[in-house]
N, C-alpha and C positions, 0 to 999 in steps of 0.2 A: 737049544738057545736060538733066536731069532735075527733077522738080518740085521738089523738092528743095535743087539745088544752083541754079536760077533765083533761086527764094526768096531763099536765104541771098545770095549774086551780089550781090542787088535791096537786102536789108537790109544790106551791108554796105558797098556802094557810097552808099547813101542814110546811113550813118555819116559820111562825109565832110563834106558842107554841115552835118548835125548839127554835131560836134564845133568846124566852122570857126566857126561863129554861138557857140557855150561858150564856148570860148576867147576870141573876141574879146568878148565878154558881160563876159567874167572879166577877162583883161587891158587891153583899151581903152576896156571903158566904166564898169569897174569896178559895174558893175548886180550883178554874183551872185556869192557867195564859196564857191561847191560848183562845182566842175565834173563833169563824167562820169564823166572817169575818177578822182575823189575818192571818188564810190560804187564803183567797182570795186574800188578799195585797199581802201575800208571791208568790205567785201564778203570779201574774199580774205586779207589782210592783217590787219583789223581794226582798221586805224590808216590815216593818213594814207598817202600818200607823202613817205618821207622822203630816198630817194634816188632818181638817176637812172635806177638798173634796174627801181626799184618802178614808177617812173611810166610808163617805158615798156609794162612788164609789164599795170600796172594798164589803159593806154589799146588795147592789143593784147588786153587780155580782154573791153574795152568793144566793141569790133569784133568779135568772135566770138559775143559775146552779141546785139547787135544784127540780126546775120545769122542766129543760133538764130531771133529774133523776127519775121525775115524768111521765115524757112522754116516757120515755125506759119502767117502770114498767107495764106503760098500755097495750102497746104492749106487753110485756110479758103474764101476762096474759090473751090477746086476743088470743095466740097462744095453746089455750084451757089448758092451766092448771087450773083447775078447781076454781071458783071463792070461794069454800071451806075453811073458816076458812082463806077467804084473809086477815084481819087483821096482823097474825101471818105470814103468809106470807110476810105483810109489812114489819113489827118488822125485821122477815129475810134480806130480801131485803135491809133495810138502815142499818142493820149492819155491813153487808155484803159491800155495800158501803164503808160503812164508813174503814172497814179493810184494803180493794182494795186503798181508795186513803190515807190511812195512811202509806202504803206500797212505792206507788211509790213520798212520800212526802221522805220517807228514799231512796230509791234508788236512785232518782236523786239530792239526797242531799243538799235539798233544807233548805236558812238557817231559823234560828228559830221553825222549822220542825221536823229538823233529832230526837232531845231527847228529847220526853218531860216524866212530870213528871202524875204516877199512880192518882192524883188526874182529871189533867185535862183529860187521856183519860178515864178515869170511867165517867166523865161528858159529850166527845162529846158523848161517844158511847151510857148514858144513852138520849143523846140529837135524836140520828141516830135515837133510836129504836122509841121515841116521834114522830120523823117526819115519819118513815115507818107504824105506827101505823095510823097513822093523813090521812096523804098522803092514805094508803086502804081504809080506810075508806070513806074519802071523793071520790074516785074515784068509790066504790061500790057504795055510794048515788049517784050520778052522772049518773053512768052506769044503773041508779034505773027508772030511770026518766024515763018520756015519752019523753020529749024533746029529752033527748039522743038516745031514741028509734025509733025515727022521722030520725036522720039524716044516 
């Protein structure tokens, strides 16, 4: 598996605990009022998901997005940013990516995203940190396998 696909796979797989945390916070803790899939839906459809089809497509699109972000991280790490403290670099990357995505939503005046509660922001930045840590850990593991070294 080449660097692109290792980063993509790490990003997608790391999206699983990220979304579990997000949905747990939204449905069970009632702490957040916006899910990651809502971000995708507003970006794609211009509104929150109205049907199960829109919800599934938005969630699928979110997994593609975090896979793409994993690929970006994989190439940044390959640029001789050392692998030392890779997990911390992953957390920082996830947090900064979340910050830039929030900023883009506000700058573009996207409906339902421009103003968020403190609880939602905290939930989603915790999720971004979970994603960054998990993605960096998985990528590090994939990079250290003999299969990855052959490609």
